C-alpha positions in Angstrom: -38.7 -20.2 43.2 -36.8 -22.3 40.7 -38.7 -23.6 37.7 -38.3 -27.3 37.5 -39.6 -27.7 34.0 -38.5 -25.9 30.8 -40.5 -22.9 29.9 -43.1 -23.6 27.2 -44.4 -21.5 24.3 -47.7 -21.2 26.1 -46.0 -20.0 29.3 -44.1 -17.5 27.1 -47.3 -16.3 25.6 -48.7 -15.5 29.0 -45.5 -13.6 29.9 -45.8 -11.5 26.7 -49.4 -10.6 27.5 -48.4 -9.5 31.0 -45.5 -7.5 29.5 -47.8 -5.6 27.1 -50.2 -4.7 30.0 -47.2 -3.6 32.2 -45.8 -1.4 29.4 -49.1 0.3 28.7 -49.6 1.1 32.4 -46.1 2.1 33.5 -44.8 3.5 30.2 -46.7 5.8 27.9 -49.1 4.5 25.3 -46.8 5.0 22.3 -44.0 3.1 24.0 -46.5 0.3 25.0 -47.6 0.0 21.4 -44.2 -1.2 20.5 -44.7 -4.2 22.7 -48.2 -4.8 21.4 -46.5 -5.0 18.0 -43.9 -7.4 19.4 -46.6 -9.6 21.0 -48.7 -9.7 17.9 -45.7 -10.5 15.8 -44.7 -13.3 18.1 -48.3 -14.7 18.0 -48.2 -14.6 14.2 -45.1 -16.7 14.1 -46.4 -19.0 16.8 -49.6 -19.7 14.8 -47.7 -20.0 11.6 -45.3 -22.5 13.1 -47.9 -24.5 14.9 -50.8 -24.7 12.4 -49.4 -23.8 8.9 -46.1 -25.5 8.5 -44.2 -28.4 10.1 -41.1 -26.3 10.9 -37.7 -28.0 10.7 -36.1 -25.8 13.4 -37.2 -24.8 16.8 -35.5 -22.6 19.4 -37.3 -23.0 22.8 -36.6 -20.9 25.8 -34.6 -23.8 27.2 -34.3 -27.5 26.2 -34.0 -28.6 29.9 -33.4 -27.1 33.3 -29.8 -28.3 33.6 -26.9 -25.9 33.0 -28.7 -22.6 33.9 -25.7 -21.4 36.0 -23.2 -22.3 33.3 -25.3 -20.5 30.7 -25.3 -17.4 32.9 -21.5 -17.4 33.1 -21.4 -17.8 29.3 -23.7 -14.8 29.0 -21.4 -12.7 31.1 -18.6 -13.6 28.7 -20.6 -12.5 25.7 -21.6 -9.3 27.5 -17.9 -8.4 27.8 -17.4 -9.3 24.1 -20.2 -7.1 23.0 -19.0 -4.1 25.1 -15.5 -4.3 23.7 -16.8 -4.8 20.1 -19.2 -1.9 20.4 -16.4 0.4 21.7 -14.1 -0.7 18.8 -16.8 -0.3 16.1 -18.0 3.1 17.4 -14.4 4.3 17.5 -13.7 3.2 13.9 -16.9 4.2 12.2 -18.7 6.7 14.4 -16.1 8.3 16.8 -18.5 11.2 17.6 -20.9 8.8 19.4 -18.5 8.2 22.3 -16.7 11.0 24.2 -13.8 8.6 25.0 -12.8 5.1 23.7 -13.7 2.9 26.7 -16.0 0.1 27.7 -17.2 2.2 30.6 -18.2 5.0 28.2 -20.3 2.4 26.2 -22.2 1.5 29.3 -22.6 5.1 30.4 -23.9 6.3 27.0 -26.3 3.3 26.6 -27.6 3.9 30.1 -28.4 7.5 29.2 -30.5 6.2 26.3 -32.5 4.0 28.7 -33.3 6.9 31.0 -34.1 9.1 28.0 -36.7 6.6 26.8 -38.3 6.3 30.2 -41.1 8.3 31.8 -40.1 10.4 34.9 -42.5 8.4 37.1 -40.7 5.2 36.1 -37.2 6.7 36.4 -37.9 7.4 40.1 -38.4 3.7 40.9 -35.4 1.4 40.8 -37.6 -1.6 41.3 -39.9 -0.8 38.3 -36.9 0.0 36.2 -35.2 -3.3 37.0 -38.4 -5.3 36.6 -39.5 -3.6 33.4 -36.2 -3.0 31.5 -34.3 -5.8 33.2 -36.7 -8.8 33.2 -39.9 -8.3 31.3 -38.4 -6.6 28.1 -35.4 -9.0 27.7 -37.6 -12.1 27.7 -40.2 -10.5 25.4 -37.7 -9.2 22.8 -35.4 -12.2 22.8 -38.3 -14.6 22.3 -39.5 -12.7 19.2 -36.3 -11.5 17.5 -33.9 -14.3 18.4 -36.6 -16.9 18.7 -39.7 -16.9 16.5 -38.4 -14.5 13.8 -35.0 -16.2 13.6 -36.7 -19.6 13.4 -38.8 -18.3 10.5 -36.0 -16.8 8.3 -33.7 -19.8 9.2 -36.4 -22.2 8.1 -36.9 -20.3 4.8 -33.2 -20.3 4.0 -32.3 -23.3 1.8 -28.5 -23.0 1.7 -26.9 -22.6 5.1 -23.4 -21.3 4.2 -21.2 -19.1 6.4 -22.2 -16.0 4.4 -25.9 -16.8 4.5 -25.8 -17.4 8.3 -23.9 -14.1 8.9 -26.6 -12.4 6.7 -29.4 -14.0 8.8 -27.7 -12.8 12.1 -27.5 -9.3 10.6 -31.1 -9.4 9.5 -32.2 -10.2 13.0 -30.1 -7.3 14.3 -31.5 -4.9 11.7 -35.2 -5.8 12.3 -34.7 -5.5 16.1 -33.1 -2.0 15.5 -36.1 -1.0 13.4 -38.4 -2.0 16.3 -36.3 0.1 18.6 -36.4 3.4 16.6 -39.1 4.8 19.0 -38.2 3.1 22.2 -34.6 4.3 22.0 -35.6 7.8 21.0 -33.9 7.3 17.6 -30.4 7.5 19.2 -27.8 6.5 16.7 -25.7 4.9 19.4 -28.6 2.9 20.9 -29.6 1.6 17.5 -26.0 0.6 16.7 -25.8 -1.3 20.0 -29.2 -2.9 19.4 -28.0 -4.1 16.0 -24.8 -5.6 17.3 -26.5 -7.1 20.4 -29.3 -8.9 18.5 -26.9 -10.1 15.8 -24.6 -11.6 18.3 -27.6 -13.1 20.2 -28.8 -14.7 17.0 -25.5 -16.4 16.7 -25.6 -17.6 20.3 -29.1 -19.1 19.8 -28.0 -20.8 16.6 -25.0 -22.4 18.2 -26.7 -23.4 21.5 -30.2 -24.4 20.1 -32.3 -22.5 22.7 -32.8 -19.0 24.0 -31.7 -19.2 27.6 -28.1 -17.8 27.2 -29.4 -15.0 24.9 -32.1 -14.1 27.5 -29.5 -14.1 30.3 -27.3 -11.8 28.1 -30.2 -9.4 27.5 -31.1 -9.3 31.2 -27.5 -8.6 32.2 -27.2 -5.9 29.5 -30.4 -4.1 30.6 -29.9 -4.4 34.3 -26.4 -3.0 34.0 -27.8 -0.1 31.9 -30.4 0.6 34.6 -28.1 0.2 37.7 -24.8 1.5 36.4 -25.6 5.2 37.1 -26.4 4.2 40.7 -23.5 1.8 41.1 -20.9 4.1 39.6 -22.4 7.4 40.8 -22.9 8.9 37.4 -26.1 10.5 38.4 -28.9 9.9 40.9 -32.4 8.8 39.9 -34.1 11.7 41.7 -31.6 14.4 41.0 -29.9 13.9 37.7 -26.4 15.4 37.8 -23.9 15.2 34.9 -26.8 15.5 32.4 -28.9 18.5 31.3 -32.4 18.7 30.2 -32.8 20.2 26.7 -35.6 22.4 25.5 -37.7 22.1 22.4 -40.5 19.6 23.2 -39.4 16.0 23.6 -37.5 15.3 26.8 -33.9 14.2 26.3 -30.9 13.9 28.5 -27.5 14.9 27.1 -24.0 14.7 28.5 -22.5 18.0 29.6 
């Protein structure tokens, strides 16, 4: 079914509520609490924008229904840019995070973090992994960090210079990374990717004026992380090869 009208804030609110319930049921409670915090934060900014101030800037999910296919292609371009940028930055500043300098290694390492942060019951279902990580989470997170939060700090910034805009993009990335400390199991690589990803997404939203391309980008990124082990044969969902289970309490997956 193709939506013939732009998605409204009220529709997005219903989506966030469903996301929270899904995360609490399918993921564990601690992980679900992160998305309760995201939902409450989004609601705070929504109420603040709607009833407290007459905001000067608004980034809806989409301005209109035209150009959805074009925006998806643009999102693919930005996905490639982020992969290359992440590989370069990791190689320059944290070479120990990647075993080899390659875009494939970026996807592989980030994918391992996804499966590390996921309960075994969910890992066994490709459909739930794609639906949860690939659709629900991207829309929820993008709407908060690159939507309501970015609107808020942008509106509060009086002088919009190049340096201040770069600072705003980086603030969005930093706040998103802080939210992901638990969901990405405190992995340094995952947090670095999160920072880069949301910083770039904030720039995209600022340039385009809505969230659609950034949401597509997030969906592409997460679905690739979920499906790449299957597509490229790195390991099977039911019988993880190439990774070993470590002892000491919390379940983690590390490369051999």
